[in-house]
C-alpha positions as CSV (number, residue, x, y, z in Angstrom):
1,M,15.2,-151.2,-61.6
2,L,13.1,-150.8,-65.1
3,T,12.2,-153.4,-66.8
4,K,10.6,-154.6,-69.4
5,T,8.1,-156.7,-68.9
6,A,8.7,-160.7,-70.2
7,N,5.0,-160.3,-72.2
8,S,5.6,-156.8,-73.5
9,G,6.7,-157.2,-77.1
10,T,8.8,-155.5,-79.6
11,G,7.1,-152.0,-77.4
12,G,6.6,-152.7,-74.3
13,A,5.3,-151.1,-71.6
14,L,8.4,-150.6,-69.1
15,V,6.9,-151.0,-65.6
16,E,8.6,-150.0,-62.4
17,D,10.1,-153.5,-60.3
18,E,11.4,-153.9,-56.6
19,P,14.0,-156.7,-56.4
20,R,11.9,-159.6,-57.3
21,Q,10.3,-160.5,-53.9
22,G,9.4,-164.2,-53.7
23,K,8.4,-164.6,-57.4
24,S,8.0,-168.3,-58.5
25,A,10.7,-170.4,-59.9
26,S,8.5,-171.7,-62.3
27,V,9.2,-171.1,-66.0
28,K,6.8,-171.7,-69.2
29,P,8.0,-174.9,-71.1
30,A,9.3,-175.5,-74.8
31,D,7.1,-176.1,-78.0
32,E,8.7,-179.8,-77.6
33,S,8.0,-180.1,-82.0
34,R,10.6,-177.6,-82.4
35,T,13.6,-178.4,-84.1
36,A,16.7,-178.3,-82.2
37,K,19.2,-176.0,-84.0
38,A,22.6,-175.8,-84.5
39,V,22.9,-171.7,-83.3
40,P,20.3,-169.8,-82.2
41,K,19.7,-166.3,-83.9
42,S,18.8,-165.0,-80.4
43,L,19.7,-166.2,-77.2
44,T,17.3,-166.9,-74.9
45,I,17.9,-165.7,-71.3
46,Y,16.2,-166.8,-67.8
47,I,16.0,-164.0,-64.6
48,D,14.2,-165.0,-61.9
49,G,12.0,-167.5,-63.4
50,E,11.1,-165.4,-66.2
51,F,12.7,-165.8,-70.1
52,F,13.9,-162.8,-72.2
53,P,15.0,-161.8,-76.0
54,E,19.4,-161.8,-75.4
55,A,18.3,-157.9,-76.1
56,E,16.1,-156.9,-73.6
57,A,18.0,-159.5,-70.4
58,K,18.8,-156.7,-68.0
59,V,19.9,-156.8,-64.4
60,S,20.1,-153.9,-62.0
61,V,23.0,-151.3,-61.5
62,F,22.4,-151.3,-58.2
63,D,22.9,-155.4,-58.0
64,H,25.6,-156.7,-55.6
65,G,26.9,-159.4,-57.8
66,L,28.0,-156.0,-60.9
67,L,28.8,-153.5,-58.0
68,Y,30.6,-156.0,-56.0
69,G,31.2,-159.5,-57.6
70,D,29.1,-160.6,-54.9
71,G,27.9,-163.3,-56.3
72,I,29.2,-167.6,-57.3
73,F,28.3,-169.1,-61.1
74,E,29.0,-172.3,-62.3
75,G,30.0,-173.3,-65.9
76,I,28.5,-176.4,-67.3
77,R,29.1,-178.4,-70.4
78,F,26.0,-180.3,-72.3
79,Y,26.3,-182.8,-75.3
80,N,24.3,-184.3,-77.3
81,G,20.8,-183.6,-75.8
82,R,22.7,-184.5,-72.1
83,V,23.9,-181.8,-69.3
84,F,27.5,-183.3,-68.2
85,K,28.1,-184.0,-64.7
86,L,24.7,-181.4,-63.7
87,E,24.4,-183.1,-60.0
88,E,28.1,-182.4,-59.4
89,H,28.4,-178.8,-60.5
90,L,25.0,-177.7,-58.5
91,A,26.5,-179.3,-55.5
92,R,29.5,-177.1,-55.6
93,L,27.5,-173.9,-56.3
94,W,25.5,-174.8,-53.2
95,D,28.4,-175.2,-51.3
96,S,30.0,-172.1,-53.2
97,A,26.7,-170.0,-51.5
98,K,26.4,-171.6,-48.3
99,S,30.3,-170.2,-47.8
100,I,29.6,-166.9,-48.4
101,C,25.8,-166.9,-46.7
102,L,24.2,-166.5,-49.6
103,D,20.7,-168.1,-50.2
104,I,20.0,-169.1,-53.3
105,P,16.4,-169.1,-54.1
106,M,15.2,-171.9,-55.4
107,S,15.6,-175.6,-54.6
108,R,17.9,-178.2,-56.4
109,N,15.1,-179.5,-58.4
110,E,13.6,-175.8,-59.2
111,M,17.3,-175.0,-60.5
112,T,17.7,-178.5,-62.9
113,E,14.4,-177.5,-64.3
114,A,15.1,-174.1,-65.3
115,L,18.4,-174.4,-66.2
116,L,17.2,-177.4,-68.6
117,E,13.9,-175.2,-69.7
118,T,16.6,-172.9,-70.9
119,I,18.3,-175.2,-72.9
120,R,14.8,-176.3,-74.4
121,Q,14.0,-172.9,-74.9
122,N,17.1,-171.8,-77.1
123,D,17.1,-175.3,-79.2
124,L,20.7,-176.3,-78.2
125,R,21.8,-180.0,-77.9
126,D,25.7,-179.3,-77.5
127,G,26.6,-176.1,-76.1
128,Y,27.7,-174.1,-72.3
129,I,25.3,-173.4,-69.8
130,R,26.7,-170.2,-67.2
131,L,24.4,-169.8,-64.2
132,L,24.7,-167.3,-62.0
133,V,23.5,-166.5,-58.5
134,T,24.1,-162.7,-57.7
135,R,23.5,-160.9,-54.0
136,G,20.4,-159.0,-55.4
137,V,19.7,-155.4,-55.7
138,G,20.9,-153.5,-52.7
139,N,22.5,-149.6,-52.1
140,L,26.1,-148.3,-53.2
141,G,26.9,-149.7,-49.7
142,L,28.8,-153.2,-49.9
143,N,26.6,-154.9,-46.6
144,P,25.2,-157.7,-48.2
145,A,22.3,-157.2,-45.8
146,Q,21.0,-154.5,-47.4
147,C,19.9,-157.5,-50.5
148,K,16.9,-158.0,-49.9
149,R,16.9,-161.5,-52.2
150,A,19.2,-163.0,-54.8
151,S,19.5,-163.3,-58.4
152,V,19.1,-166.5,-61.1
153,I,20.9,-166.0,-64.1
154,I,20.8,-168.7,-66.5
155,I,22.6,-168.4,-69.9
156,A,22.8,-171.5,-72.6
157,A,24.9,-170.6,-75.5
158,T,28.0,-171.9,-77.4
159,V,31.4,-172.8,-76.7
160,S,34.4,-173.1,-78.3
161,L,37.7,-171.9,-75.8
162,Y,40.3,-172.4,-78.2
163,P,40.6,-174.1,-82.0
164,E,39.9,-178.1,-82.9
165,N,43.7,-177.9,-83.9
166,A,45.3,-176.7,-80.2
167,Y,44.0,-180.8,-78.6
168,R,46.0,-182.2,-81.2
169,N,49.3,-179.9,-81.3
170,G,48.7,-178.5,-77.8
171,L,49.0,-175.5,-75.7
172,T,52.0,-173.2,-75.1
173,V,51.8,-171.8,-71.0
174,V,53.8,-168.9,-68.7
175,T,54.5,-168.3,-65.1
176,C,52.8,-165.4,-64.3
177,A,54.0,-163.0,-61.7
178,T,50.4,-162.3,-60.1
179,R,50.1,-165.0,-57.1
180,R,46.6,-167.4,-56.9
181,T,44.9,-165.4,-54.0
182,S,45.6,-167.1,-50.7
183,P,42.2,-169.8,-49.2
184,S,43.0,-167.3,-45.8
185,A,41.5,-164.4,-47.9
186,L,39.4,-165.7,-50.4
187,N,39.0,-169.3,-50.6
188,P,39.2,-170.3,-54.8
189,A,37.2,-173.3,-53.3
190,V,34.2,-170.3,-53.6
191,K,33.5,-170.2,-57.5
192,S,32.5,-166.3,-56.9
193,L,32.0,-163.6,-59.7
194,N,35.0,-162.1,-58.6
195,Y,37.3,-163.0,-61.4
196,L,40.2,-160.2,-61.2
197,N,42.6,-162.9,-59.5
198,N,42.1,-165.2,-62.8
199,V,41.5,-161.8,-65.2
200,M,45.3,-160.3,-64.3
201,A,46.8,-163.7,-64.7
202,R,45.4,-163.8,-67.9
203,I,46.5,-160.5,-69.5
204,E,49.6,-161.6,-68.3
205,A,49.2,-164.7,-70.3
206,N,48.5,-162.6,-73.2
207,L,51.1,-160.0,-73.7
208,A,53.8,-162.9,-73.2
209,G,51.4,-164.2,-76.3
210,A,50.7,-167.5,-74.4
211,D,47.1,-169.3,-74.8
212,E,47.7,-170.1,-70.5
213,A,49.3,-169.3,-67.2
214,L,50.3,-170.7,-64.6
215,M,49.5,-169.2,-61.4
216,L,51.9,-169.7,-58.3
217,N,50.8,-169.9,-54.9
218,D,52.4,-167.8,-52.0
219,Q,54.9,-170.8,-51.6
220,G,55.4,-170.9,-55.0
221,N,54.1,-174.2,-55.5
222,V,51.5,-174.6,-58.7
223,A,48.2,-173.7,-58.2
224,E,45.9,-174.1,-61.2
225,C,46.0,-172.0,-64.5
226,T,43.6,-168.9,-64.8
227,A,40.9,-171.1,-66.0
228,D,42.1,-175.0,-66.0
229,N,43.3,-177.3,-64.0
230,V,47.1,-178.5,-64.1
231,F,47.9,-182.0,-64.4
232,I,51.5,-183.8,-65.8
233,I,52.8,-187.1,-65.7
234,K,56.3,-188.7,-65.1
235,R,57.2,-192.1,-65.7
236,G,53.6,-192.9,-66.7
237,E,52.3,-191.5,-63.1
238,I,50.1,-188.5,-63.3
239,F,50.0,-185.7,-60.3
240,T,48.3,-182.6,-59.8
241,P,47.8,-180.2,-57.0
242,P,46.2,-180.7,-54.0
243,I,42.8,-178.2,-53.5
244,H,44.8,-176.5,-50.7
245,A,47.6,-174.8,-53.4
246,G,44.9,-173.3,-54.4
247,A,43.0,-175.3,-57.2
248,L,39.6,-175.2,-57.5
249,R,37.9,-179.0,-57.2
250,G,37.2,-178.8,-60.6
251,V,34.6,-180.6,-61.7
252,T,36.3,-182.0,-65.1
253,R,39.5,-182.6,-62.6
254,S,37.4,-185.0,-60.5
255,V,36.2,-187.3,-64.0
256,V,40.2,-187.0,-64.8
257,F,40.6,-188.8,-61.2
258,D,37.5,-191.1,-62.6
259,I,39.3,-192.3,-65.8
260,A,42.7,-192.5,-64.6
261,A,41.3,-195.5,-62.2
262,E,38.8,-196.7,-64.7
263,L,42.7,-197.0,-67.1
264,G,44.5,-198.4,-64.0
265,L,46.2,-195.3,-64.0
266,K,48.0,-194.4,-60.8
267,I,47.4,-190.7,-60.3
268,S,47.9,-188.5,-56.6
269,E,47.6,-185.0,-55.9
270,T,51.2,-183.4,-54.7
271,D,52.6,-179.6,-54.4
272,L,53.9,-179.5,-57.8
273,T,56.5,-176.4,-58.5
274,R,57.8,-175.1,-62.2
275,H,61.0,-177.9,-62.3
276,D,57.8,-180.4,-61.9
277,V,56.3,-178.8,-65.3
278,F,59.4,-178.6,-66.7
279,V,60.9,-182.1,-66.7
280,A,57.4,-182.9,-67.1
281,D,56.9,-186.3,-70.1
282,E,53.0,-184.7,-70.2
283,C,51.5,-181.9,-69.3
284,F,47.6,-181.1,-69.8
285,L,44.3,-178.8,-68.2
286,T,41.2,-179.6,-67.5
287,G,38.3,-177.6,-67.5
288,T,34.7,-177.6,-67.9
289,A,34.9,-175.4,-70.9
290,A,38.6,-176.9,-71.7
291,E,37.5,-180.0,-71.5
292,I,41.0,-181.9,-71.2
293,I,43.6,-180.2,-73.3
294,P,47.7,-180.9,-73.6
295,V,50.1,-178.5,-72.8
296,V,53.8,-178.7,-75.2
297,K,55.6,-176.2,-73.5
298,A,56.2,-173.9,-70.3
299,D,57.8,-170.9,-70.1
300,G,60.1,-171.4,-73.4
301,R,60.6,-175.3,-72.1
302,V,59.3,-177.8,-74.9
303,I,57.4,-180.7,-72.9
304,G,58.4,-184.2,-72.9
305,N,59.2,-184.2,-77.1
306,G,57.2,-181.2,-78.1
307,K,53.5,-183.4,-78.5
308,P,51.1,-184.5,-77.0
309,G,51.9,-187.4,-74.8
310,P,49.7,-191.0,-75.3
311,I,48.2,-190.9,-71.8
312,S,47.2,-187.5,-72.6
313,T,45.7,-188.6,-75.8
314,R,43.9,-191.7,-74.5
315,M,42.4,-189.0,-71.4
316,I,41.2,-186.8,-74.4
317,A,39.6,-189.3,-76.2
318,R,37.9,-191.3,-73.0
319,F,36.6,-188.1,-72.0
320,R,35.0,-187.5,-75.0
321,E,33.2,-190.8,-75.1
322,L,31.8,-189.9,-71.2
323,T,30.2,-186.5,-72.3
324,G,29.1,-188.3,-75.3
325,E,27.2,-190.9,-73.8
326,T,26.4,-189.5,-70.2
327,G,24.4,-186.9,-68.2
328,T,21.4,-185.6,-67.4
329,P,19.0,-185.3,-70.5
330,I,17.5,-182.6,-71.7
331,F,14.4,-183.6,-73.8
332,P,11.8,-186.0,-72.4
Protein backbone atom coordinates (compact mmCIF):
# COMPACT_ATOMS: atom_id res chain seq x y z
CA MET A 1 0.00 0.00 0.00
CA LEU A 2 1.29 3.49 -0.85
CA THR A 3 0.49 6.28 1.56
CA LYS A 4 1.79 9.73 2.27
CA THR A 5 3.54 10.21 5.55
CA ALA A 6 1.59 12.40 7.94
CA ASN A 7 4.33 15.05 7.97
CA SER A 8 5.21 14.90 4.28
CA GLY A 9 3.63 18.25 3.34
CA THR A 10 2.14 19.03 -0.04
CA GLY A 11 4.93 17.43 -1.97
CA GLY A 12 5.60 14.65 0.50
CA ALA A 13 7.32 11.46 -0.55
CA LEU A 14 5.37 8.27 -0.97
CA VAL A 15 6.45 5.38 1.20
CA GLU A 16 5.68 1.70 0.92
CA ASP A 17 3.54 0.77 3.88
CA GLU A 18 2.44 -2.64 5.11
CA PRO A 19 -0.76 -2.91 7.17
CA ARG A 20 -0.04 -0.82 10.26
CA GLN A 21 1.40 -3.45 12.58
CA GLY A 22 1.44 -2.33 16.19
CA LYS A 23 1.17 1.35 15.36
CA SER A 24 0.64 3.45 18.46
CA ALA A 25 -2.89 4.67 19.10
CA SER A 26 -1.55 7.86 20.69
CA VAL A 27 -2.33 11.11 18.90
CA LYS A 28 -0.80 14.54 18.90
CA PRO A 29 -2.97 17.00 20.87
CA ALA A 30 -4.62 19.88 19.07
CA ASP A 31 -3.63 23.46 19.71
CA GLU A 32 -6.01 24.43 22.52
CA SER A 33 -5.77 28.12 21.60
CA ARG A 34 -7.57 27.70 18.28
CA THR A 35 -11.06 29.13 18.08
CA ALA A 36 -13.83 26.65 17.22
CA LYS A 37 -15.39 27.13 13.81
CA ALA A 38 -18.86 26.07 12.70
CA VAL A 39 -17.66 24.22 9.58
CA PRO A 40 -14.01 23.44 8.78
CA LYS A 41 -12.82 24.25 5.25
CA SER A 42 -10.95 20.95 5.07
CA LEU A 43 -11.52 18.02 7.37
CA THR A 44 -8.79 16.27 9.31
CA ILE A 45 -9.25 12.50 9.36
CA TYR A 46 -7.88 10.02 11.90
CA ILE A 47 -6.48 6.78 10.47
CA ASP A 48 -4.69 4.32 12.74
CA GLY A 49 -3.07 6.79 15.11
CA GLU A 50 -2.31 9.57 12.63
CA PHE A 51 -4.17 12.59 11.30
CA PHE A 52 -4.39 13.36 7.59
CA PRO A 53 -5.96 16.20 5.56
CA GLU A 54 -9.06 14.79 3.92
CA ALA A 55 -7.45 14.90 0.46
CA GLU A 56 -4.67 12.65 1.75
CA ALA A 57 -6.80 10.34 3.90
CA LYS A 58 -6.64 7.01 2.08
CA VAL A 59 -7.09 3.31 2.75
CA SER A 60 -5.75 0.37 0.77
CA VAL A 61 -7.83 -1.07 -2.06
CA PHE A 62 -7.10 -4.43 -0.40
CA ASP A 63 -8.85 -3.46 2.86
CA HIS A 64 -11.62 -5.98 3.42
CA GLY A 65 -13.88 -3.20 4.63
CA LEU A 66 -13.89 -2.00 1.02
CA LEU A 67 -13.73 -5.39 -0.70
CA TYR A 68 -16.38 -7.17 1.37
CA GLY A 69 -18.01 -4.66 3.73
CA ASP A 70 -16.16 -6.55 6.47
CA GLY A 71 -16.13 -4.21 9.41
CA ILE A 72 -18.29 -2.24 11.81
CA PHE A 73 -19.14 1.38 12.49
CA GLU A 74 -20.89 3.82 14.77
CA GLY A 75 -22.49 7.18 14.05
CA ILE A 76 -22.16 9.49 17.05
CA ARG A 77 -23.42 13.04 17.59
CA PHE A 78 -21.87 15.82 19.62
CA TYR A 79 -23.61 18.97 20.76
CA ASN A 80 -22.42 22.12 22.47
CA GLY A 81 -18.94 20.74 23.10
CA ARG A 82 -20.12 17.36 24.46
CA VAL A 83 -20.34 13.92 22.86
CA PHE A 84 -23.80 12.49 23.41
CA LYS A 85 -24.01 8.91 24.76
CA LEU A 86 -20.39 8.13 23.90
CA GLU A 87 -20.08 5.18 26.29
CA GLU A 88 -23.23 3.59 24.88
CA HIS A 89 -21.96 3.90 21.32
CA LEU A 90 -18.59 2.41 22.19
CA ALA A 91 -20.24 -0.46 24.07
CA ARG A 92 -22.27 -1.27 20.95
CA LEU A 93 -19.14 -1.01 18.79
CA TRP A 94 -17.33 -3.53 20.98
CA ASP A 95 -20.39 -5.81 20.96
CA SER A 96 -20.48 -5.70 17.15
CA ALA A 97 -16.76 -6.47 17.01
CA LYS A 98 -17.13 -9.46 19.31
CA SER A 99 -20.02 -10.83 17.28
CA ILE A 100 -17.98 -10.86 14.05
CA CYS A 101 -14.68 -11.94 15.70
CA LEU A 102 -12.98 -8.61 15.01
CA ASP A 103 -10.21 -7.46 17.34
CA ILE A 104 -10.28 -3.69 17.81
CA PRO A 105 -6.58 -2.69 17.99
CA MET A 106 -6.95 -0.21 20.85
CA SER A 107 -8.57 0.06 24.25
CA ARG A 108 -11.82 1.93 24.92
CA ASN A 109 -9.90 4.68 26.68
CA GLU A 110 -7.58 5.04 23.68
CA MET A 111 -10.58 5.07 21.34
CA THR A 112 -12.27 7.74 23.44
CA GLU A 113 -9.22 9.98 23.36
CA ALA A 114 -8.71 9.45 19.61
CA LEU A 115 -12.35 10.35 18.95
CA LEU A 116 -12.26 13.47 21.12
CA GLU A 117 -8.97 14.58 19.60
CA THR A 118 -10.38 14.17 16.09
CA ILE A 119 -13.16 16.60 17.00
CA ARG A 120 -10.61 19.02 18.47
CA GLN A 121 -8.43 18.82 15.37
CA ASN A 122 -11.46 19.90 13.33
CA ASP A 123 -12.41 22.76 15.68
CA LEU A 124 -16.00 21.59 16.03
CA ARG A 125 -18.45 21.90 18.92
CA ASP A 126 -21.51 20.49 17.14
CA GLY A 127 -21.46 17.72 14.59
CA TYR A 128 -21.30 14.05 13.75
CA ILE A 129 -18.64 11.37 14.15
CA ARG A 130 -18.36 8.40 11.83
CA LEU A 131 -16.23 5.78 13.58
CA LEU A 132 -15.20 2.76 11.50
CA VAL A 133 -13.24 -0.38 12.27
CA THR A 134 -12.43 -2.40 9.17
CA ARG A 135 -11.04 -5.92 9.05
CA GLY A 136 -7.89 -4.41 7.56
CA VAL A 137 -5.65 -5.16 4.60
CA GLY A 138 -5.68 -8.69 3.22
CA ASN A 139 -5.73 -10.30 -0.21
CA LEU A 140 -8.55 -10.74 -2.72
CA GLY A 141 -9.87 -13.79 -0.90
CA LEU A 142 -12.58 -13.24 1.67
CA ASN A 143 -10.86 -15.20 4.47
CA PRO A 144 -10.47 -12.70 7.34
CA ALA A 145 -7.44 -14.63 8.59
CA GLN A 146 -5.50 -12.90 5.80
CA CYS A 147 -6.08 -9.54 7.50
CA LYS A 148 -3.38 -9.17 10.15
CA ARG A 149 -4.60 -5.99 11.83
CA ALA A 150 -7.86 -4.07 11.90
CA SER A 151 -7.90 -0.44 10.84
CA VAL A 152 -9.58 2.41 12.76
CA ILE A 153 -10.92 5.48 10.93
CA ILE A 154 -12.57 8.47 12.60
CA ILE A 155 -14.29 11.26 10.67
CA ALA A 156 -15.66 14.37 12.39
CA ALA A 157 -17.98 16.54 10.31
CA THR A 158 -21.36 18.21 10.35
CA VAL A 159 -24.59 16.48 9.39
CA SER A 160 -28.16 17.48 8.61
CA LEU A 161 -30.20 14.45 7.60
CA TYR A 162 -33.46 16.36 7.32
CA PRO A 163 -34.29 20.07 7.04
CA GLU A 164 -35.71 21.77 10.13
CA ASN A 165 -39.18 22.06 8.57
CA ALA A 166 -39.35 18.24 8.44
CA TYR A 167 -39.28 18.22 12.26
CA ARG A 168 -42.16 20.71 12.30
CA ASN A 169 -44.23 19.16 9.50
CA GLY A 170 -43.31 15.46 9.60
CA LEU A 171 -42.12 12.84 7.11
CA THR A 172 -43.83 10.63 4.57
CA VAL A 173 -42.87 6.93 4.55
CA VAL A 174 -43.64 3.96 2.31
CA THR A 175 -43.36 0.24 2.92
CA CYS A 176 -40.63 -1.27 0.77
CA ALA A 177 -40.53 -4.74 -0.79
CA THR A 178 -36.99 -5.31 0.49
CA ARG A 179 -37.25 -7.29 3.74
CA ARG A 180 -34.99 -6.66 6.72
CA THR A 181 -32.15 -9.16 6.95
CA SER A 182 -33.11 -12.04 9.21
CA PRO A 183 -31.16 -12.41 12.48
CA SER A 184 -30.47 -15.99 11.37
CA ALA A 185 -28.56 -14.62 8.36
CA LEU A 186 -26.82 -11.42 9.43
CA ASN A 187 -28.08 -10.15 12.76
CA PRO A 188 -29.20 -6.51 12.53
CA ALA A 189 -27.76 -6.04 16.03
CA VAL A 190 -24.34 -5.96 14.33
CA LYS A 191 -23.80 -2.47 12.96
CA SER A 192 -21.74 -3.69 10.03
CA LEU A 193 -20.24 -1.88 7.06
CA ASN A 194 -22.40 -4.06 4.80
CA TYR A 195 -25.47 -1.81 4.54
CA LEU A 196 -26.69 -2.98 1.15
CA ASN A 197 -29.95 -4.29 2.65
CA ASN A 198 -30.73 -0.77 3.89
CA VAL A 199 -29.45 0.88 0.71
CA MET A 200 -31.83 -1.17 -1.48
CA ALA A 201 -34.74 -0.14 0.75
CA ARG A 202 -33.59 3.48 0.55
CA ILE A 203 -33.63 3.27 -3.25
CA GLU A 204 -37.27 2.15 -3.08
CA ALA A 205 -38.12 5.17 -0.93
CA ASN A 206 -36.39 7.46 -3.42
CA LEU A 207 -38.27 5.95 -6.37
CA ALA A 208 -41.57 6.39 -4.50
CA GLY A 209 -40.76 10.02 -3.65
CA ALA A 210 -40.92 9.27 0.09
CA ASP A 211 -38.69 10.53 2.89
CA GLU A 212 -38.10 7.07 4.39
CA ALA A 213 -39.05 3.42 3.97
CA LEU A 214 -40.59 1.00 6.43
CA MET A 215 -38.79 -2.35 6.36
CA LEU A 216 -40.68 -5.50 7.30
CA ASN A 217 -39.20 -8.76 8.56
CA ASP A 218 -39.85 -12.23 7.13
CA GLN A 219 -43.00 -12.51 9.26
CA GLY A 220 -44.44 -9.33 7.73
CA ASN A 221 -44.06 -7.27 10.89
CA VAL A 222 -42.40 -3.87 11.04
CA ALA A 223 -38.69 -4.10 11.83
CA GLU A 224 -37.39 -0.55 11.36
CA CYS A 225 -36.75 2.05 8.68
CA THR A 226 -33.63 2.22 6.53
CA ALA A 227 -31.73 4.27 9.10
CA ASP A 228 -34.13 4.71 12.00
CA ASN A 229 -36.11 2.90 14.67
CA VAL A 230 -39.91 3.20 14.50
CA PHE A 231 -42.34 4.23 17.25
CA ILE A 232 -46.12 4.62 17.15
CA ILE A 233 -48.49 6.11 19.71
CA LYS A 234 -52.02 4.85 20.29
CA ARG A 235 -54.31 6.22 22.99
CA GLY A 236 -51.38 7.77 24.83
CA GLU A 237 -49.22 4.64 24.89
CA ILE A 238 -45.96 4.29 22.95
CA PHE A 239 -45.08 1.10 21.06
CA THR A 240 -41.96 0.03 19.16
CA PRO A 241 -40.86 -3.25 17.54
CA PRO A 242 -38.74 -5.53 19.73
CA ILE A 243 -35.09 -6.16 18.92
CA HIS A 244 -35.85 -9.72 17.80
CA ALA A 245 -38.12 -8.31 15.07
CA GLY A 246 -35.01 -7.03 13.29
CA ALA A 247 -34.64 -3.62 14.89
CA LEU A 248 -31.23 -2.21 15.69
CA ARG A 249 -30.68 -1.62 19.39
CA GLY A 250 -30.56 2.11 18.73
CA VAL A 251 -28.93 4.48 21.18
CA THR A 252 -31.55 7.15 20.52
CA ARG A 253 -34.20 4.43 20.81
CA SER A 254 -32.98 3.80 24.37
CA VAL A 255 -33.12 7.52 25.12
CA VAL A 256 -36.80 7.52 24.14
CA PHE A 257 -37.46 4.84 26.78
CA ASP A 258 -35.71 7.05 29.36
CA ILE A 259 -37.69 10.13 28.35
CA ALA A 260 -40.96 8.20 28.44
CA ALA A 261 -40.23 7.06 31.98
CA GLU A 262 -39.34 10.62 32.98
CA LEU A 263 -42.59 11.97 31.49
CA GLY A 264 -44.70 9.19 32.99
CA LEU A 265 -45.65 7.72 29.62
CA LYS A 266 -46.26 4.01 29.13
CA ILE A 267 -43.93 2.45 26.56
CA SER A 268 -43.55 -1.15 25.44
CA GLU A 269 -41.97 -3.38 22.80
CA THR A 270 -44.45 -5.34 20.68
CA ASP A 271 -44.77 -6.72 17.17
CA LEU A 272 -46.27 -4.10 14.87
CA THR A 273 -47.95 -4.52 11.50
CA ARG A 274 -48.47 -1.95 8.76
CA HIS A 275 -52.07 -1.71 9.98
CA ASP A 276 -50.83 -0.58 13.41
CA VAL A 277 -48.86 2.20 11.75
CA PHE A 278 -51.79 3.27 9.56
CA VAL A 279 -54.21 3.61 12.50
CA ALA A 280 -51.72 5.13 14.97
CA ASP A 281 -52.48 8.49 16.55
CA GLU A 282 -48.84 9.50 16.12
CA CYS A 283 -45.64 8.05 14.71
CA PHE A 284 -42.01 9.09 15.00
CA LEU A 285 -38.59 7.77 14.03
CA THR A 286 -35.34 7.83 15.98
CA GLY A 287 -31.69 7.64 15.01
CA THR A 288 -28.40 9.29 15.80
CA ALA A 289 -28.41 11.34 12.60
CA ALA A 290 -32.19 11.85 12.43
CA GLU A 291 -32.57 12.39 16.20
CA ILE A 292 -36.35 12.20 16.85
CA ILE A 293 -38.54 13.13 13.89
CA PRO A 294 -42.32 12.75 13.37
CA VAL A 295 -44.04 10.81 10.57
CA VAL A 296 -47.40 12.08 9.28
CA LYS A 297 -48.15 9.78 6.35
CA ALA A 298 -47.49 6.08 5.63
CA ASP A 299 -48.33 4.41 2.31
CA GLY A 300 -50.71 7.24 1.48
CA ARG A 301 -52.57 7.03 4.79
CA VAL A 302 -52.57 10.14 6.94
CA ILE A 303 -51.43 9.37 10.49
CA GLY A 304 -53.55 11.01 13.17
CA ASN A 305 -54.54 14.48 12.02
CA GLY A 306 -51.64 14.72 9.59
CA LYS A 307 -49.52 16.85 11.91
CA PRO A 308 -46.86 15.98 14.51
CA GLY A 309 -48.72 15.00 17.66
CA PRO A 310 -48.31 16.29 21.22
CA ILE A 311 -46.32 13.31 22.54
CA SER A 312 -43.93 13.37 19.58
CA THR A 313 -43.47 17.09 20.09
CA ARG A 314 -42.71 16.62 23.81
CA MET A 315 -40.22 13.88 22.98
CA ILE A 316 -38.39 16.09 20.50
CA ALA A 317 -38.25 19.01 22.94
CA ARG A 318 -36.92 16.92 25.82
CA PHE A 319 -34.40 15.15 23.59
CA ARG A 320 -32.99 18.49 22.48
CA GLU A 321 -32.70 19.60 26.08
CA LEU A 322 -30.74 16.45 26.93
CA THR A 323 -28.36 16.80 24.02
CA GLY A 324 -27.55 20.35 25.05
CA GLU A 325 -26.96 19.49 28.70
CA THR A 326 -25.32 16.06 28.86
CA GLY A 327 -22.42 14.17 27.33
CA THR A 328 -18.66 13.63 27.44
CA PRO A 329 -16.78 16.98 27.36
CA ILE A 330 -14.65 17.45 24.26
CA PHE A 331 -12.46 20.29 25.42
CA PRO A 332 -10.64 20.20 28.79
